[in-house]
C-alpha atoms as a printed R data frame, in Angstrom:
   type eleno elety resid chain resno        x       y       z
1  ATOM     1    CA   MET     A     1 -105.177 -59.993 -41.070
2  ATOM     2    CA   VAL     A     2 -105.229 -59.618 -44.616
3  ATOM     3    CA   SER     A     3 -102.679 -57.230 -46.372
4  ATOM     4    CA   GLU     A     4 -103.221 -55.637 -49.603
5  ATOM     5    CA   PRO     A     5 -102.298 -57.920 -52.713
6  ATOM     6    CA   ALA     A     6  -99.159 -57.150 -55.008
7  ATOM     7    CA   SER     A     7  -99.824 -54.943 -57.937
8  ATOM     8    CA   GLY     A     8  -97.795 -52.964 -60.366
9  ATOM     9    CA   LEU     A     9  -94.587 -53.961 -61.102
10 ATOM    10    CA   LEU     A    10  -93.946 -56.071 -57.771
11 ATOM    11    CA   GLY     A    11  -97.217 -57.917 -58.934
12 ATOM    12    CA   ALA     A    12  -95.868 -58.333 -62.495
13 ATOM    13    CA   VAL     A    13  -92.449 -59.717 -60.979
14 ATOM    14    CA   VAL     A    14  -94.378 -62.194 -58.626
15 ATOM    15    CA   LEU     A    15  -96.482 -63.727 -60.995
16 ATOM    16    CA   GLY     A    16  -93.106 -64.180 -63.520
17 ATOM    17    CA   GLY     A    17  -91.837 -66.157 -60.222
18 ATOM    18    CA   LEU     A    18  -95.004 -68.157 -59.873
19 ATOM    19    CA   LEU     A    19  -94.586 -69.131 -63.697
20 ATOM    20    CA   LEU     A    20  -91.126 -70.032 -63.259
21 ATOM    21    CA   SER     A    21  -91.418 -72.075 -60.505
22 ATOM    22    CA   SER     A    22  -94.030 -74.037 -61.605
23 ATOM    23    CA   LEU     A    23  -92.157 -74.694 -65.091
24 ATOM    24    CA   VAL     A    24  -88.953 -75.949 -62.492
25 ATOM    25    CA   THR     A    25  -91.541 -78.171 -60.895
26 ATOM    26    CA   LEU     A    26  -92.875 -79.705 -63.897
27 ATOM    27    CA   VAL     A    27  -89.038 -80.133 -65.117
28 ATOM    28    CA   ALA     A    28  -88.406 -81.854 -61.745
29 ATOM    29    CA   GLY     A    29  -91.384 -84.051 -62.052
30 ATOM    30    CA   TYR     A    30  -89.661 -85.485 -65.302
31 ATOM    31    CA   ARG     A    31  -86.370 -86.016 -63.080
32 ATOM    32    CA   VAL     A    32  -88.473 -87.877 -60.729
33 ATOM    33    CA   VAL     A    33  -90.428 -90.197 -62.854
34 ATOM    34    CA   ARG     A    34  -87.255 -90.813 -65.552
35 ATOM    35    CA   GLY     A    35  -84.055 -90.571 -63.252
36 ATOM    36    CA   PRO     A    36  -81.823 -93.364 -63.349
37 ATOM    37    CA   THR     A    37  -80.567 -93.436 -60.156
38 ATOM    38    CA   THR     A    38  -82.472 -93.295 -56.442
39 ATOM    39    CA   PRO     A    39  -80.545 -90.056 -55.481
40 ATOM    40    CA   ASP     A    40  -81.716 -88.450 -58.665
41 ATOM    41    CA   ARG     A    41  -84.940 -88.833 -57.926
42 ATOM    42    CA   VAL     A    42  -84.771 -87.715 -54.050
43 ATOM    43    CA   VAL     A    43  -83.028 -84.412 -55.248
44 ATOM    44    CA   ALA     A    44  -85.791 -84.203 -57.828
45 ATOM    45    CA   LEU     A    45  -88.526 -84.747 -55.107
46 ATOM    46    CA   ASP     A    46  -86.857 -82.054 -52.803
47 ATOM    47    CA   VAL     A    47  -86.704 -79.765 -55.606
48 ATOM    48    CA   ILE     A    48  -90.307 -80.384 -55.772
49 ATOM    49    CA   GLY     A    49  -90.922 -79.567 -52.258
50 ATOM    50    CA   THR     A    50  -88.958 -76.088 -52.021
51 ATOM    51    CA   ASN     A    51  -90.688 -75.041 -55.078
52 ATOM    52    CA   VAL     A    52  -94.219 -75.691 -53.830
53 ATOM    53    CA   VAL     A    53  -93.092 -73.820 -50.761
54 ATOM    54    CA   ALA     A    54  -92.118 -71.115 -52.901
55 ATOM    55    CA   ILE     A    55  -95.022 -71.163 -55.053
56 ATOM    56    CA   ALA     A    56  -97.164 -70.837 -51.862
57 ATOM    57    CA   LEU     A    57  -95.471 -68.007 -50.569
58 ATOM    58    CA   LEU     A    58  -95.651 -66.170 -54.197
59 ATOM    59    CA   PHE     A    59  -99.517 -67.070 -53.834
60 ATOM    60    CA   ALA     A    60  -99.508 -65.307 -50.559
61 ATOM    61    CA   LEU     A    61  -98.066 -62.289 -51.993
62 ATOM    62    CA   VAL     A    62 -100.079 -62.133 -55.073
63 ATOM    63    CA   THR     A    63 -103.617 -62.724 -53.487
64 ATOM    64    CA   GLY     A    64 -102.761 -61.017 -50.055
65 ATOM    65    CA   GLU     A    65 -103.727 -63.945 -48.109
66 ATOM    66    CA   ALA     A    66 -101.545 -64.637 -44.749
67 ATOM    67    CA   LEU     A    67 -102.935 -68.374 -44.202
68 ATOM    68    CA   PHE     A    68 -100.762 -68.912 -46.905
69 ATOM    69    CA   VAL     A    69  -97.434 -68.414 -45.240
70 ATOM    70    CA   ASP     A    70  -98.634 -70.560 -42.452
71 ATOM    71    CA   VAL     A    71  -98.951 -73.266 -45.174
72 ATOM    72    CA   SER     A    72  -95.572 -72.771 -46.669
73 ATOM    73    CA   LEU     A    73  -94.022 -73.073 -43.102
74 ATOM    74    CA   VAL     A    74  -95.610 -76.459 -42.596
75 ATOM    75    CA   LEU     A    75  -94.810 -77.585 -45.872
76 ATOM    76    CA   ALA     A    76  -91.099 -76.809 -45.544
77 ATOM    77    CA   ILE     A    77  -90.697 -78.146 -42.405
78 ATOM    78    CA   ILE     A    78  -92.462 -81.672 -43.689
79 ATOM    79    CA   GLY     A    79  -90.136 -81.367 -46.631
80 ATOM    80    CA   PHE     A    80  -87.057 -81.266 -44.312
81 ATOM    81    CA   ILE     A    81  -88.103 -84.063 -42.377
82 ATOM    82    CA   SER     A    82  -89.118 -86.183 -45.357
83 ATOM    83    CA   THR     A    83  -85.678 -85.360 -47.169
84 ATOM    84    CA   VAL     A    84  -83.753 -86.353 -43.894
85 ATOM    85    CA   ALA     A    85  -85.526 -89.816 -43.336
86 ATOM    86    CA   VAL     A    86  -85.158 -90.577 -47.152
87 ATOM    87    CA   ALA     A    87  -81.199 -89.567 -46.993
88 ATOM    88    CA   ARG     A    88  -80.949 -91.945 -43.797
89 ATOM    89    CA   TYR     A    89  -82.611 -94.362 -45.727
90 ATOM    90    CA   VAL     A    90  -80.667 -94.217 -48.905
91 ATOM    91    CA   THR     A    91  -77.006 -94.287 -46.962
92 ATOM    92    CA   GLU     A    92  -78.065 -96.207 -43.747
93 ATOM    93    CA   GLY     A    93  -81.102 -98.822 -44.995
94 ATOM    94    CA   ASP     A    94  -82.971 -98.011 -41.528
95 ATOM    95    CA   ILE     A    95  -84.648 -94.737 -40.455
96 ATOM    96    CA   ILE     A    96  -85.067 -95.308 -37.334
97 ATOM    97    CA   GLU     A    97  -82.487 -97.557 -35.200
């Protein structure tokens, strides 16, 4: 089911959110490359994953395509599992016991 795309004030706010999320993702990408420690890089990757989910949801609002909501849910699940795996690796040195 395709819903109506966002327009008017809501459309402008959603486009602003897309722009802001994209900017934060670029800043976090810089922290991944230049991060002084491994936990800094892990947090930056988590921020990028969260922003990709937000961008997919905002894009779903702009275009009216419900498929992007499903994509964002899958990305959120994968991001959560990968964050837990990396956190276990950093703290314990092993992911699976």
